[in-house]
C-alpha positions in Angstrom: 141.8 62.7 -81.0 142.9 60.5 -78.2 143.8 56.8 -78.0 140.4 55.8 -76.8 138.7 57.6 -79.7 141.1 55.9 -82.1 140.4 52.5 -80.6 136.7 53.0 -80.9 137.0 54.1 -84.5 139.1 51.0 -85.3 136.5 48.8 -83.6 133.9 50.2 -86.0 135.9 49.5 -89.1 134.8 46.7 -91.4 137.1 43.6 -91.1 138.8 44.3 -94.5 139.7 47.8 -93.4 140.9 46.6 -90.0 143.1 44.1 -91.7 144.5 46.8 -94.0 145.1 49.1 -91.0 146.8 46.2 -89.1 149.1 45.5 -92.1 150.0 49.2 -92.3 150.7 49.4 -88.6 152.9 46.3 -88.7 154.9 47.8 -91.5 155.2 51.0 -89.5 156.6 49.1 -86.5 159.0 47.2 -88.7 160.4 50.4 -90.1 160.7 51.9 -86.6 162.6 48.7 -85.5 164.9 48.8 -88.5 165.7 52.5 -87.8 166.5 51.7 -84.2 168.8 48.9 -85.1 170.6 51.2 -87.7 171.0 53.8 -85.0 172.2 51.4 -82.3 174.8 49.9 -84.6 176.1 52.9 -86.5 179.7 54.0 -85.8 180.1 55.2 -82.2 176.6 54.0 -81.1 175.9 51.8 -78.1 175.8 48.5 -80.1 179.3 48.8 -81.4 181.0 47.5 -78.2 178.7 44.5 -78.3 179.8 43.8 -81.9 183.4 44.1 -80.9 182.9 41.6 -78.1 181.2 39.2 -80.4 184.0 39.5 -82.9 186.6 38.7 -80.2 184.6 35.7 -79.1 184.3 34.4 -82.7 188.1 34.9 -83.2 188.8 32.9 -80.0 186.3 30.1 -81.0 184.2 30.8 -77.9 180.9 30.7 -79.7 178.6 27.9 -80.5 175.6 27.4 -82.8 172.4 29.0 -81.5 170.6 25.7 -81.7 172.9 24.3 -79.0 172.2 27.2 -76.7 168.4 26.9 -77.3 168.6 23.2 -76.6 170.5 23.7 -73.4 168.0 26.4 -72.3 165.1 24.0 -73.0 166.7 21.3 -70.9 167.3 23.6 -68.0 163.7 24.8 -67.7 161.7 23.3 -64.9 
């Protein structure tokens, strides 16, 4: 079965079954995302240097609340 055949089959599902499939697929994607985050931030993984940098910035007081950053970004948009 290919993607086009799957799409066609999904289009033919009754709405309650499509909703059930959509919920399942969303859960599948959430689990995949969680696994990726766990892999990226496990010891020795590529996210560890980012965490170390963040910890240094926090220790130096070089961070600010996200709300401030978002507000600044909104103000700078054309």
